[in-house]
MOPAC internal coordinates of N, CA, C and O (Angstrom, degrees):
PM7 1SCF
backbone

  N    0.0000 0     0.00 0     0.00 0    0    0    0
  C    1.4589 1     0.00 0     0.00 0    1    0    0
  C    1.5269 1   108.75 1     0.00 0    2    1    0
  O    1.2310 1   120.38 1   -33.95 1    3    2    1
  N    1.2986 1   116.87 1   146.05 1    3    2    1
  C    1.4641 1   121.77 1  -174.24 1    5    3    2
  C    1.5233 1   112.84 1   -67.23 1    6    5    3
  O    1.2310 1   118.85 1   149.79 1    7    6    5
  N    1.3030 1   119.80 1   -30.21 1    7    6    5
  C    1.4684 1   121.72 1  -179.69 1    9    7    6
  C    1.5202 1   111.61 1   -55.60 1   10    9    7
  O    1.2310 1   120.95 1   136.98 1   11   10    9
  N    1.3183 1   115.79 1   -43.02 1   11   10    9
  C    1.4537 1   119.70 1  -177.00 1   13   11   10
  C    1.5253 1   112.24 1   -68.48 1   14   13   11
  O    1.2310 1   120.56 1   155.79 1   15   14   13
  N    1.3388 1   116.54 1   -24.21 1   15   14   13
  C    1.4571 1   120.70 1  -175.93 1   17   15   14
  C    1.5259 1   113.70 1   -91.46 1   18   17   15
  O    1.2310 1   119.92 1   165.62 1   19   18   17
  N    1.3334 1   117.75 1   -14.38 1   19   18   17
  C    1.4470 1   119.44 1  -179.93 1   21   19   18
  C    1.5174 1   110.43 1   -73.44 1   22   21   19
  O    1.2310 1   120.69 1   -48.91 1   23   22   21
  N    1.3269 1   116.29 1   131.09 1   23   22   21
  C    1.4610 1   122.17 1   177.74 1   25   23   22
  C    1.5267 1   107.50 1   -93.01 1   26   25   23
  O    1.2310 1   120.95 1   -54.71 1   27   26   25
  N    1.3303 1   115.78 1   125.29 1   27   26   25
  C    1.4565 1   122.23 1  -177.59 1   29   27   26
  C    1.5341 1   109.94 1  -123.39 1   30   29   27
  O    1.2310 1   120.67 1   -46.99 1   31   30   29
  N    1.3447 1   116.32 1   133.01 1   31   30   29
  C    1.4375 1   121.80 1   170.90 1   33   31   30
  C    1.5312 1   108.51 1  -110.21 1   34   33   31
  O    1.2310 1   120.93 1   -46.72 1   35   34   33
  N    1.3219 1   115.82 1   133.28 1   35   34   33
  C    1.4632 1   121.62 1  -178.56 1   37   35   34
  C    1.5192 1   107.62 1  -116.95 1   38   37   35
  O    1.2310 1   120.65 1   -52.53 1   39   38   37
  N    1.3401 1   116.36 1   127.47 1   39   38   37
  C    1.4592 1   121.15 1  -177.21 1   41   39   38
  C    1.5281 1   109.28 1  -127.31 1   42   41   39
  O    1.2310 1   120.69 1   -64.68 1   43   42   41
  N    1.3267 1   116.29 1   115.32 1   43   42   41
  C    1.4816 1   121.68 1   176.31 1   45   43   42
  C    1.5207 1   107.04 1  -156.54 1   46   45   43
  O    1.2310 1   120.15 1   -47.00 1   47   46   45
  N    1.3017 1   117.32 1   133.00 1   47   46   45
  C    1.4648 1   120.67 1  -179.90 1   49   47   46
  C    1.5143 1   114.10 1   -82.25 1   50   49   47
  O    1.2310 1   120.42 1  -178.13 1   51   50   49
  N    1.3355 1   116.80 1     1.87 1   51   50   49
  C    1.4500 1   122.21 1   177.89 1   53   51   50
  C    1.5241 1   108.51 1  -101.06 1   54   53   51
  O    1.2310 1   120.24 1   -63.79 1   55   54   53
  N    1.3309 1   117.15 1   116.21 1   55   54   53
  C    1.4772 1   120.40 1  -175.04 1   57   55   54
  C    1.5296 1   111.35 1   -65.12 1   58   57   55
  O    1.2310 1   118.99 1   148.78 1   59   58   57
  N    1.3088 1   119.53 1   -31.22 1   59   58   57
  C    1.4608 1   121.22 1   176.41 1   61   59   58
  C    1.5190 1   110.65 1   -63.62 1   62   61   59
  O    1.2310 1   120.62 1   134.64 1   63   62   61
  N    1.3408 1   116.41 1   -45.36 1   63   62   61
  C    1.4663 1   120.47 1   179.03 1   65   63   62
  C    1.5331 1   110.47 1   -63.57 1   66   65   63
  O    1.2310 1   119.81 1   138.81 1   67   66   65
  N    1.3180 1   117.98 1   -41.19 1   67   66   65
  C    1.4735 1   119.94 1   178.60 1   69   67   66
  C    1.5266 1   110.63 1   -60.70 1   70   69   67
  O    1.2310 1   119.87 1   136.36 1   71   70   69
  N    1.3201 1   117.85 1   -43.64 1   71   70   69
  C    1.4602 1   121.23 1   179.68 1   73   71   70
  C    1.5350 1   110.27 1   -65.78 1   74   73   71
  O    1.2310 1   120.17 1   141.27 1   75   74   73
  N    1.3134 1   117.29 1   -38.73 1   75   74   73
  C    1.4651 1   122.17 1   177.46 1   77   75   74
  C    1.5183 1   111.03 1   -62.03 1   78   77   75
  O    1.2310 1   120.34 1   131.98 1   79   78   77
  N    1.3327 1   116.96 1   -48.02 1   79   78   77
  C    1.4663 1   121.64 1  -179.42 1   81   79   78
  C    1.5350 1   110.96 1   -66.01 1   82   81   79
  O    1.2310 1   120.62 1   142.23 1   83   82   81
  N    1.3246 1   116.43 1   -37.77 1   83   82   81
  C    1.4467 1   119.86 1   177.73 1   85   83   82
  C    1.5319 1   111.24 1   -59.26 1   86   85   83
  O    1.2310 1   120.90 1   131.26 1   87   86   85
  N    1.3394 1   115.88 1   -48.74 1   87   86   85
  C    1.4674 1   120.25 1  -179.72 1   89   87   86
  C    1.5215 1   110.22 1   -66.08 1   90   89   87
  O    1.2310 1   120.15 1   141.19 1   91   90   89
  N    1.3344 1   117.32 1   -38.81 1   91   90   89
  C    1.4489 1   121.61 1   178.14 1   93   91   90
  C    1.5347 1   110.65 1   -59.25 1   94   93   91
  O    1.2310 1   120.36 1   133.17 1   95   94   93
  N    1.3352 1   116.92 1   -46.83 1   95   94   93
  C    1.4735 1   120.09 1  -178.08 1   97   95   94
  C    1.5263 1   110.79 1   -64.82 1   98   97   95
  O    1.2310 1   120.63 1   137.16 1   99   98   97
  N    1.3415 1   116.40 1   -42.84 1   99   98   97
  C    1.4708 1   119.89 1   176.93 1  101   99   98
  C    1.5295 1   110.95 1   -59.74 1  102  101   99
  O    1.2310 1   120.83 1   132.83 1  103  102  101
  N    1.3222 1   116.02 1   -47.17 1  103  102  101
  C    1.4763 1   121.46 1  -179.03 1  105  103  102
  C    1.5304 1   112.36 1   -62.32 1  106  105  103
  O    1.2310 1   120.54 1   154.03 1  107  106  105
  N    1.3218 1   116.57 1   -25.97 1  107  106  105
  C    1.4717 1   120.39 1  -177.67 1  109  107  106
  C    1.5257 1   112.75 1  -100.73 1  110  109  107
  O    1.2310 1   120.50 1  -167.06 1  111  110  109
  N    1.3461 1   116.65 1    12.94 1  111  110  109
  C    1.4556 1   119.50 1   170.89 1  113  111  110
  C    1.5112 1   116.06 1    87.28 1  114  113  111
  O    1.2310 1   119.50 1  -171.31 1  115  114  113
  N    1.3249 1   118.57 1     8.69 1  115  114  113
  C    1.4655 1   121.13 1   177.24 1  117  115  114
  C    1.5269 1   108.17 1   -88.29 1  118  117  115
  O    1.2310 1   120.69 1   -44.00 1  119  118  117
  N    1.3097 1   116.28 1   136.00 1  119  118  117
  C    1.4682 1   120.60 1  -174.34 1  121  119  118
  C    1.5184 1   114.33 1  -119.37 1  122  121  119
  O    1.2310 1   119.83 1   152.45 1  123  122  121
  N    1.3298 1   117.94 1   -27.55 1  123  122  121
  C    1.4590 1   122.08 1  -173.42 1  125  123  122
  C    1.5251 1   109.82 1  -104.07 1  126  125  123
  O    1.2310 1   120.64 1   -94.37 1  127  126  125
  N    1.3135 1   116.37 1    85.63 1  127  126  125
  C    1.4576 1   119.33 1   178.72 1  129  127  126
  C    1.5243 1   111.10 1  -143.74 1  130  129  127
  O    1.2310 1   121.80 1   -25.29 1  131  130  129
  N    1.3156 1   114.16 1   154.71 1  131  130  129
  C    1.4674 1   122.96 1   177.28 1  133  131  130
  C    1.5099 1   108.95 1  -126.15 1  134  133  131
  O    1.2310 1   120.44 1   -35.45 1  135  134  133
  N    1.3230 1   116.76 1   144.55 1  135  134  133
  C    1.4666 1   122.37 1  -179.15 1  137  135  134
  C    1.5318 1   110.04 1  -110.80 1  138  137  135
  O    1.2310 1   120.27 1   -41.94 1  139  138  137
  N    1.3211 1   117.10 1   138.06 1  139  138  137
  C    1.4542 1   122.90 1   179.36 1  141  139  138
  C    1.5026 1   110.20 1  -133.51 1  142  141  139
  O    1.2310 1   120.41 1   -41.53 1  143  142  141
  N    1.3487 1   116.82 1   138.47 1  143  142  141
  C    1.4474 1   120.17 1   178.62 1  145  143  142
  C    1.5352 1   112.11 1   -97.48 1  146  145  143
  O    1.2310 1   120.73 1  -173.27 1  147  146  145
  N    1.3384 1   116.21 1     6.73 1  147  146  145
  C    1.4689 1   120.02 1   174.89 1  149  147  146
  C    1.5305 1   109.16 1  -157.14 1  150  149  147
  O    1.2310 1   121.66 1   -21.49 1  151  150  149
  N    1.3302 1   114.43 1   158.51 1  151  150  149
  C    1.4412 1   120.43 1  -176.98 1  153  151  150
  C    1.5176 1   116.34 1   -70.15 1  154  153  151
  O    1.2310 1   120.55 1   147.13 1  155  154  153
  N    1.3446 1   116.56 1   -32.87 1  155  154  153
  C    1.4569 1   118.71 1  -177.59 1  157  155  154
  C    1.5345 1   111.39 1   -66.97 1  158  157  155
  O    1.2310 1   120.07 1   140.34 1  159  158  157
  N    1.3323 1   117.46 1   -39.66 1  159  158  157
  C    1.4774 1   120.14 1   177.33 1  161  159  158
  C    1.5359 1   110.54 1   -62.90 1  162  161  159
  O    1.2310 1   120.94 1   142.13 1  163  162  161
  N    1.3284 1   115.81 1   -37.87 1  163  162  161
  C    1.4554 1   120.64 1   177.89 1  165  163  162
  C    1.5328 1   110.33 1   -62.61 1  166  165  163
  O    1.2310 1   120.76 1   132.74 1  167  166  165
  N    1.3220 1   116.15 1   -47.26 1  167  166  165
  C    1.4682 1   120.22 1  -179.44 1  169  167  166
  C    1.5257 1   111.72 1   -60.31 1  170  169  167
  O    1.2310 1   120.24 1   144.07 1  171  170  169
  N    1.3216 1   117.15 1   -35.93 1  171  170  169
  C    1.4587 1   120.50 1  -179.80 1  173  171  170
  C    1.5329 1   112.03 1   -66.58 1  174  173  171
  O    1.2310 1   120.35 1   159.83 1  175  174  173
  N    1.3339 1   116.93 1   -20.17 1  175  174  173
  C    1.4605 1   121.11 1   179.16 1  177  175  174
  C    1.5270 1   112.56 1  -103.17 1  178  177  175
  O    1.2310 1   120.46 1  -170.14 1  179  178  177
  N    1.3298 1   116.73 1     9.86 1  179  178  177
  C    1.4522 1   118.74 1  -175.06 1  181  179  178
  C    1.5111 1   114.08 1   -72.10 1  182  181  179
  O    1.2310 1   119.84 1   169.46 1  183  182  181
  N    1.3356 1   117.92 1   -10.54 1  183  182  181
  C    1.4497 1   120.98 1   174.23 1  185  183  182
  C    1.5384 1   110.48 1   -63.19 1  186  185  183
  O    1.2310 1   120.24 1   164.56 1  187  186  185
  N    1.3369 1   117.16 1   -15.44 1  187  186  185
  C    1.4699 1   121.32 1   177.28 1  189  187  186
  C    1.5300 1   112.56 1   -72.80 1  190  189  187
  O    1.2310 1   120.46 1   169.49 1  191  190  189
  N    1.3403 1   116.73 1   -10.51 1  191  190  189
  C    1.4532 1   123.79 1   179.59 1  193  191  190
  C    1.5320 1   112.31 1    48.78 1  194  193  191
  O    1.2310 1   120.71 1  -107.21 1  195  194  193
  N    1.3157 1   116.25 1    72.79 1  195  194  193
  C    1.4660 1   119.64 1  -179.17 1  197  195  194
  C    1.5318 1   111.55 1   -68.15 1  198  197  195
  O    1.2310 1   121.49 1   -20.62 1  199  198  197
  N    1.3288 1   114.76 1   159.38 1  199  198  197
  C    1.4559 1   120.57 1   173.80 1  201  199  198
  C    1.5254 1   110.74 1   -85.02 1  202  201  199
  O    1.2310 1   121.10 1   145.52 1  203  202  201
  N    1.3510 1   115.51 1   -34.48 1  203  202  201
  C    1.4501 1   121.87 1  -173.95 1  205  203  202
  C    1.5323 1   109.38 1  -138.82 1  206  205  203
  O    1.2310 1   121.03 1   -38.32 1  207  206  205
  N    1.3193 1   115.63 1   141.68 1  207  206  205
  C    1.4725 1   120.68 1   172.64 1  209  207  206
  C    1.5275 1   107.30 1  -125.67 1  210  209  207
  O    1.2310 1   120.72 1   -54.87 1  211  210  209
  N    1.3256 1   116.23 1   125.13 1  211  210  209
  C    1.4664 1   122.94 1   171.92 1  213  211  210
  C    1.5235 1   105.36 1   -95.71 1  214  213  211
  O    1.2310 1   119.94 1   -55.81 1  215  214  213
  N    1.3186 1   117.72 1   124.19 1  215  214  213
  C    1.4492 1   121.24 1  -167.16 1  217  215  214
  C    1.5244 1   110.96 1  -135.41 1  218  217  215
  O    1.2310 1   121.11 1   -50.95 1  219  218  217
  N    1.3221 1   115.49 1   129.05 1  219  218  217
  C    1.4664 1   120.35 1   173.49 1  221  219  218
  C    1.5191 1   108.41 1   -78.62 1  222  221  219
  O    1.2310 1   120.54 1   -26.88 1  223  222  221
  N    1.3158 1   116.57 1   153.12 1  223  222  221
  C    1.4545 1   122.65 1  -179.39 1  225  223  222
  C    1.5327 1   110.34 1   -83.89 1  226  225  223
  O    1.2310 1   120.54 1   126.22 1  227  226  225
  N    1.3209 1   116.57 1   -53.78 1  227  226  225
  C    1.4693 1   121.36 1  -174.52 1  229  227  226
  C    1.5193 1   109.72 1   -97.85 1  230  229  227
  O    1.2310 1   121.11 1   -74.51 1  231  230  229
  N    1.3282 1   115.47 1   105.49 1  231  230  229
  C    1.4605 1   120.13 1   177.60 1  233  231  230
  C    1.5324 1   107.97 1  -135.80 1  234  233  231
  O    1.2310 1   121.39 1   -26.64 1  235  234  233
  N    1.3337 1   114.95 1   153.36 1  235  234  233
  C    1.4551 1   119.30 1   174.63 1  237  235  234
  C    1.5276 1   108.36 1   -73.90 1  238  237  235
  O    1.2310 1   120.74 1   -20.31 1  239  238  237
  N    1.3091 1   116.20 1   159.69 1  239  238  237
  C    1.4663 1   119.66 1  -175.90 1  241  239  238
  C    1.5134 1   108.59 1    75.42 1  242  241  239
  O    1.2310 1   120.09 1    55.07 1  243  242  241
  N    1.2990 1   117.44 1  -124.93 1  243  242  241
  C    1.4622 1   121.82 1   178.33 1  245  243  242
  C    1.5335 1   107.44 1   -81.56 1  246  245  243
  O    1.2310 1   120.59 1   -56.61 1  247  246  245
  N    1.3333 1   116.47 1   123.39 1  247  246  245
  C    1.4644 1   119.18 1  -178.60 1  249  247  246
  C    1.5367 1   111.47 1   -81.59 1  250  249  247
  O    1.2310 1   120.70 1    -5.22 1  251  250  249
  N    1.3061 1   116.27 1   174.78 1  251  250  249
  C    1.4555 1   121.40 1  -173.64 1  253  251  250
  C    1.5182 1   114.60 1   -61.38 1  254  253  251
  O    1.2310 1   120.23 1   140.50 1  255  254  253
  N    1.3246 1   117.16 1   -39.50 1  255  254  253
  C    1.4730 1   120.38 1  -179.73 1  257  255  254
  C    1.5374 1   109.89 1   -68.39 1  258  257  255
  O    1.2310 1   120.21 1   135.87 1  259  258  257
  N    1.3134 1   117.20 1   -44.13 1  259  258  257
  C    1.4610 1   120.51 1   177.81 1  261  259  258
  C    1.5289 1   110.18 1   -60.80 1  262  261  259
  O    1.2310 1   120.52 1   136.62 1  263  262  261
  N    1.3235 1   116.61 1   -43.38 1  263  262  261
  C    1.4598 1   120.44 1   178.34 1  265  263  262
  C    1.5139 1   111.66 1   -65.15 1  266  265  263
  O    1.2310 1   120.41 1   140.01 1  267  266  265
  N    1.3000 1   116.82 1   -39.99 1  267  266  265
  C    1.4805 1   122.23 1   177.16 1  269  267  266
  C    1.5302 1   110.33 1   -57.51 1  270  269  267
  O    1.2310 1   120.55 1   134.71 1  271  270  269
  N    1.3126 1   116.54 1   -45.29 1  271  270  269
  C    1.4850 1   120.42 1   178.65 1  273  271  270
  C    1.5130 1   110.88 1   -61.50 1  274  273  271
  O    1.2310 1   119.99 1   135.56 1  275  274  273
  N    1.3292 1   117.63 1   -44.44 1  275  274  273
  C    1.4612 1   121.64 1   178.42 1  277  275  274
  C    1.5231 1   111.46 1   -61.80 1  278  277  275
  O    1.2310 1   121.15 1   134.76 1  279  278  277
  N    1.3318 1   115.41 1   -45.24 1  279  278  277
  C    1.4633 1   121.02 1  -178.68 1  281  279  278
  C    1.5208 1   110.66 1   -60.62 1  282  281  279
  O    1.2310 1   120.30 1   132.64 1  283  282  281
  N    1.3250 1   117.03 1   -47.36 1  283  282  281
  C    1.4580 1   121.17 1  -177.62 1  285  283  282
  C    1.5270 1   111.43 1   -67.27 1  286  285  283
  O    1.2310 1   120.09 1   150.20 1  287  286  285
  N    1.3320 1   117.43 1   -29.80 1  287  286  285
  C    1.4765 1   120.92 1   177.16 1  289  287  286
  C    1.5298 1   110.73 1   -69.18 1  290  289  287
  O    1.2310 1   120.56 1   147.54 1  291  290  289
  N    1.3353 1   116.54 1   -32.46 1  291  290  289
  C    1.4596 1   121.91 1  -179.26 1  293  291  290
  C    1.5233 1   112.27 1   -82.72 1  294  293  291
  O    1.2310 1   121.11 1   135.36 1  295  294  293
  N    1.3248 1   115.48 1   -44.64 1  295  294  293
  C    1.4683 1   121.32 1  -169.97 1  297  295  294
  C    1.5274 1   108.77 1  -148.09 1  298  297  295
  O    1.2310 1   121.17 1   -94.46 1  299  298  297
  N    1.3246 1   115.37 1    85.54 1  299  298  297
  C    1.4672 1   121.04 1  -172.77 1  301  299  298
  C    1.5276 1   113.79 1   -65.24 1  302  301  299
  O    1.2310 1   119.53 1   156.91 1  303  302  301
  N    1.3376 1   118.50 1   -23.09 1  303  302  301
  C    1.4646 1   121.12 1  -175.73 1  305  303  302
  C    1.5168 1   114.11 1   -83.25 1  306  305  303
  O    1.2310 1   119.70 1   177.12 1  307  306  305
  N    1.3256 1   118.17 1    -2.88 1  307  306  305
  C    1.4578 1   120.74 1  -178.64 1  309  307  306
  C    1.5291 1   109.57 1   -72.70 1  310  309  307
  O    1.2310 1   120.84 1   -37.44 1  311  310  309
  N    1.3267 1   116.00 1   142.56 1  311  310  309
  C    1.4566 1   121.96 1   174.85 1  313  311  310
  C    1.5188 1   108.11 1   -86.63 1  314  313  311
  O    1.2310 1   120.47 1   -64.47 1  315  314  313
  N    1.3395 1   116.70 1   115.53 1  315  314  313
  C    1.4703 1   121.02 1   178.07 1  317  315  314
  C    1.5248 1   109.19 1  -106.29 1  318  317  315
  O    1.2310 1   121.89 1   -56.26 1  319  318  317
  N    1.3122 1   113.99 1   123.74 1  319  318  317
  C    1.4700 1   121.11 1   176.76 1  321  319  318
  C    1.5131 1   106.71 1  -111.14 1  322  321  319
  O    1.2310 1   121.07 1   -63.36 1  323  322  321
  N    1.3246 1   115.57 1   116.64 1  323  322  321
  C    1.4703 1   119.61 1   179.05 1  325  323  322
  C    1.5276 1   108.20 1   -94.89 1  326  325  323
  O    1.2310 1   121.63 1   -50.42 1  327  326  325
  N    1.3322 1   114.49 1   129.58 1  327  326  325
  C    1.4688 1   120.66 1   178.95 1  329  327  326
  C    1.5243 1   105.49 1  -118.84 1  330  329  327
  O    1.2310 1   120.46 1   -56.71 1  331  330  329
  N    1.3517 1   116.73 1   123.29 1  331  330  329
  C    1.4402 1   117.97 1  -171.69 1  333  331  330
  C    1.5194 1   113.26 1  -146.68 1  334  333  331
  O    1.2310 1   121.66 1   -32.93 1  335  334  333
  N    1.3149 1   114.43 1   147.07 1  335  334  333
  C    1.4637 1   122.04 1   171.16 1  337  335  334
  C    1.5210 1   110.59 1   -85.42 1  338  337  335
  O    1.2310 1   120.70 1   178.06 1  339  338  337
  N    1.3107 1   116.27 1    -1.94 1  339  338  337
  C    1.4564 1   121.76 1  -178.86 1  341  339  338
  C    1.5295 1   110.91 1   -64.69 1  342  341  339
  O    1.2310 1   120.74 1   -58.13 1  343  342  341
  N    1.3220 1   116.19 1   121.87 1  343  342  341
  C    1.4754 1   120.46 1  -177.05 1  345  343  342
  C    1.5358 1   112.90 1   -94.30 1  346  345  343
  O    1.2310 1   120.29 1   169.01 1  347  346  345
  N    1.3178 1   117.05 1   -10.99 1  347  346  345
  C    1.4594 1   121.63 1  -178.50 1  349  347  346
  C    1.5386 1   109.24 1   -70.43 1  350  349  347
  O    1.2310 1   119.57 1   -59.11 1  351  350  349
  N    1.3487 1   118.42 1   120.89 1  351  350  349
  C    1.4688 1   120.48 1   179.68 1  353  351  350
  C    1.5306 1   113.35 1   -59.52 1  354  353  351
  O    1.2310 1   120.49 1   154.76 1  355  354  353
  N    1.3283 1   116.68 1   -25.24 1  355  354  353
  C    1.4633 1   120.80 1   179.01 1  357  355  354
  C    1.5250 1   110.69 1   -64.55 1  358  357  355
  O    1.2310 1   119.91 1   149.30 1  359  358  357
  N    1.3352 1   117.78 1   -30.70 1  359  358  357
  C    1.4740 1   120.59 1   178.00 1  361  359  358
  C    1.5157 1   110.28 1   -62.92 1  362  361  359
  O    1.2310 1   120.33 1   135.84 1  363  362  361
  N    1.3344 1   116.97 1   -44.16 1  363  362  361
  C    1.4753 1   121.68 1   178.19 1  365  363  362
  C    1.5163 1   110.22 1   -62.76 1  366  365  363
  O    1.2310 1   120.34 1   133.66 1  367  366  365
  N    1.2997 1   116.95 1   -46.34 1  367  366  365
  C    1.4700 1   122.12 1  -178.13 1  369  367  366
  C    1.5386 1   109.39 1   -61.63 1  370  369  367
  O    1.2310 1   120.69 1   135.22 1  371  370  369
  N    1.3348 1   116.29 1   -44.78 1  371  370  369
  C    1.4508 1   121.18 1   179.73 1  373  371  370
  C    1.5245 1   111.52 1   -62.08 1  374  373  371
  O    1.2310 1   120.41 1   136.87 1  375  374  373
  N    1.3320 1   116.82 1   -43.13 1  375  374  373
  C    1.4626 1   121.65 1   178.69 1  377  375  374
  C    1.5194 1   110.32 1   -63.17 1  378  377  375
  O    1.2310 1   119.76 1   134.98 1  379  378  377
  N    1.2955 1   118.07 1   -45.02 1  379  378  377
  C    1.4652 1   121.80 1   178.66 1  381  379  378
  C    1.5314 1   111.20 1   -63.55 1  382  381  379
  O    1.2310 1   120.70 1   140.96 1  383  382  381
  N    1.3068 1   116.27 1   -39.04 1  383  382  381
  C    1.4610 1   121.55 1   177.79 1  385  383  382
  C    1.5359 1   111.43 1   -60.62 1  386  385  383
  O    1.2310 1   120.38 1   148.45 1  387  386  385
  N    1.3027 1   116.87 1   -31.55 1  387  386  385
  C    1.4617 1   120.68 1  -177.61 1  389  387  386
  C    1.5380 1   113.45 1   -97.11 1  390  389  387
  O    1.2310 1   120.01 1  -168.63 1  391  390  389
  N    1.3223 1   117.58 1    11.37 1  391  390  389
  C    1.4486 1   121.14 1   168.48 1  393  391  390
  C    1.5221 1   117.66 1    99.70 1  394  393  391
  O    1.2310 1   120.43 1  -164.52 1  395  394  393
  N    1.3220 1   116.78 1    15.48 1  395  394  393
  C    1.4694 1   118.25 1   176.13 1  397  395  394
  C    1.5288 1   109.04 1   -66.77 1  398  397  395
  O    1.2310 1   120.88 1   -39.28 1  399  398  397
  N    1.3229 1   115.92 1   140.72 1  399  398  397
  C    1.4822 1   120.17 1   179.82 1  401  399  398
  C    1.5357 1   109.87 1   -75.91 1  402  401  399
  O    1.2310 1   120.24 1   139.09 1  403  402  401
  N    1.3313 1   117.14 1   -40.91 1  403  402  401
  C    1.4585 1   121.43 1   179.67 1  405  403  402
  C    1.5008 1   108.97 1  -148.46 1  406  405  403
  O    1.2310 1   120.86 1   -31.69 1  407  406  405
  N    1.3326 1   115.96 1   148.31 1  407  406  405
  C    1.4415 1   123.11 1   176.01 1  409  407  406
  C    1.5150 1   106.60 1  -122.10 1  410  409  407
  O    1.2310 1   121.05 1   -63.11 1  411  410  409
  N    1.3423 1   115.60 1   116.89 1  411  410  409
  C    1.4732 1   121.15 1  -176.00 1  413  411  410
  C    1.5204 1   108.49 1  -115.50 1  414  413  411
  O    1.2310 1   120.97 1   -51.25 1  415  414  413
  N    1.3264 1   115.76 1   128.75 1  415  414  413
  C    1.4606 1   120.98 1   177.34 1  417  415  414
  C    1.5245 1   109.52 1   -76.55 1  418  417  415
  O    1.2310 1   120.85 1   -42.27 1  419  418  417
  N    1.3371 1   115.99 1   137.73 1  419  418  417
  C    1.4603 1   120.62 1   175.01 1  421  419  418
  C    1.5437 1   106.92 1   -75.77 1  422  421  419
  O    1.2310 1   121.69 1   -72.26 1  423  422  421
  N    1.3074 1   114.38 1   107.74 1  423  422  421
  C    1.4661 1   120.85 1   178.18 1  425  423  422
  C    1.5350 1   108.80 1  -156.76 1  426  425  423
  O    1.2310 1   119.99 1    14.33 1  427  426  425
  N    1.3006 1   117.63 1  -165.67 1  427  426  425
  C    1.4870 1   119.95 1  -177.22 1  429  427  426
  C    1.5251 1   113.09 1   -68.73 1  430  429  427
  O    1.2310 1   119.47 1   166.49 1  431  430  429
  N    1.3209 1   118.62 1   -13.51 1  431  430  429
  C    1.4525 1   122.72 1  -179.33 1  433  431  430
  C    1.5211 1   113.28 1  -108.24 1  434  433  431
  O    1.2310 1   118.72 1  -173.31 1  435  434  433
  N    1.3312 1   120.05 1     6.69 1  435  434  433
  C    1.4420 1   120.95 1  -171.30 1  437  435  434
  C    1.5237 1   113.43 1   -66.00 1  438  437  435
  O    1.2310 1   119.38 1   141.17 1  439  438  437
  N    1.3049 1   118.79 1   -38.83 1  439  438  437
  C    1.4578 1   119.65 1  -179.89 1  441  439  438
  C    1.5253 1   111.07 1   -68.49 1  442  441  439
  O    1.2310 1   120.37 1   144.01 1  443  442  441
  N    1.3096 1   116.89 1   -35.99 1  443  442  441
  C    1.4629 1   120.58 1   176.07 1  445  443  442
  C    1.5273 1   110.78 1   -63.08 1  446  445  443
  O    1.2310 1   120.91 1   134.29 1  447  446  445
  N    1.3374 1   115.87 1   -45.71 1  447  446  445
  C    1.4680 1   121.10 1   177.75 1  449  447  446
  C    1.5255 1   110.20 1   -63.33 1  450  449  447
  O    1.2310 1   120.19 1   139.36 1  451  450  449
  N    1.3118 1   117.25 1   -40.64 1  451  450  449
  C    1.4599 1   120.89 1   178.15 1  453  451  450
  C    1.5260 1   111.17 1   -62.84 1  454  453  451
  O    1.2310 1   120.50 1   137.28 1  455  454  453
  N    1.3183 1   116.64 1   -42.72 1  455  454  453
  C    1.4643 1   120.52 1   178.49 1  457  455  454
  C    1.5292 1   110.71 1   -61.26 1  458  457  455
  O    1.2310 1   119.81 1   135.36 1  459  458  457
  N    1.3048 1   117.97 1   -44.64 1  459  458  457
  C    1.4562 1   122.70 1   179.56 1  461  459  458
  C    1.5429 1   110.87 1   -63.46 1  462  461  459
  O    1.2310 1   120.75 1   138.98 1  463  462  461
  N    1.3261 1   116.16 1   -41.02 1  463  462  461
  C    1.4536 1   121.00 1  -179.21 1  465  463  462
  C    1.5256 1   110.68 1   -67.37 1  466  465  463
  O    1.2310 1   120.83 1   137.32 1  467  466  465
  N    1.3174 1   116.03 1   -42.68 1  467  466  465
  C    1.4781 1   119.46 1   178.82 1  469  467  466
  C    1.5466 1   110.52 1   -64.66 1  470  469  467
  O    1.2310 1   119.62 1   142.73 1  471  470  469
  N    1.3153 1   118.34 1   -37.27 1  471  470  469
  C    1.4486 1   121.14 1   178.57 1  473  471  470
  C    1.5305 1   110.95 1   -65.60 1  474  473  471
  O    1.2310 1   120.29 1   142.80 1  475  474  473
  N    1.3211 1   117.06 1   -37.20 1  475  474  473
  C    1.4764 1   120.36 1   175.28 1  477  475  474
  C    1.5264 1   110.76 1   -61.98 1  478  477  475
  O    1.2310 1   120.28 1   137.87 1  479  478  477
  N    1.3157 1   117.07 1   -42.13 1  479  478  477
  C    1.4670 1   121.42 1   178.84 1  481  479  478
  C    1.5336 1   110.28 1   -65.00 1  482  481  479
  O    1.2310 1   120.19 1   136.44 1  483  482  481
  N    1.3117 1   117.25 1   -43.56 1  483  482  481
  C    1.4696 1   121.33 1   177.85 1  485  483  482
  C    1.5224 1   109.23 1   -58.98 1  486  485  483
  O    1.2310 1   119.64 1   135.11 1  487  486  485
  N    1.3269 1   118.30 1   -44.89 1  487  486  485
  C    1.4699 1   121.55 1   178.00 1  489  487  486
  C    1.5198 1   110.98 1   -60.63 1  490  489  487
  O    1.2310 1   119.78 1   136.54 1  491  490  489
  N    1.3301 1   118.03 1   -43.46 1  491  490  489
  C    1.4719 1   121.68 1   178.84 1  493  491  490
  C    1.5430 1   109.81 1   -62.15 1  494  493  491
  O    1.2310 1   120.49 1   137.18 1  495  494  493
  N    1.3209 1   116.67 1   -42.82 1  495  494  493
  C    1.4788 1   120.39 1  -179.99 1  497  495  494
  C    1.5198 1   110.69 1   -64.19 1  498  497  495
  O    1.2310 1   120.19 1   142.22 1  499  498  497
  N    1.3127 1   117.23 1   -37.78 1  499  498  497
  C    1.4624 1   120.85 1   179.72 1  501  499  498
  C    1.5213 1   110.77 1   -67.13 1  502  501  499
  O    1.2310 1   119.91 1   140.12 1  503  502  501
  N    1.3202 1   117.77 1   -39.88 1  503  502  501
  C    1.4715 1   119.97 1  -178.38 1  505  503  502
  C    1.5173 1   112.59 1   -77.88 1  506  505  503
  O    1.2310 1   119.75 1   160.88 1  507  506  505
  N    1.3314 1   118.09 1   -19.12 1  507  506  505
  C    1.4756 1   121.67 1  -178.97 1  509  507  506
  C    1.5184 1   112.20 1   -97.80 1  510  509  507
  O    1.2310 1   119.41 1  -167.28 1  511  510  509
  N    1.3234 1   118.73 1    12.72 1  511  510  509
  C    1.4876 1   121.07 1  -178.40 1  513  511  510
  C    1.4933 1   110.64 1   -67.73 1  514  513  511
  O    1.2310 1   120.10 1   180.00 1  515  514  513

């Protein structure tokens, strides 16, 4: 099944969020993923050419938008899903301007929205085989 073969990188400087996303991915049948608590460590592993990157917006060090720009410069075909507690609409617009596939607000519905977004990507990967 394609879910098991998709390589996913998860970047969030909040350890609770990382643990939550890890369990979410396991529960949804994804097996090939790496977790990072900062953007620089993620970039150092980008030679793995992931299919999907889950990315926080507000992080210390390199922030989500800066990391998004770096990611797209290295591997433009990667699906980047930004997940953020940022309420400013300009943050969403800026992320979309720089090539994010989806921008999901951190709220009570974020895991549901993430699940739906990942399923859309899986469908796209299946049709583009």
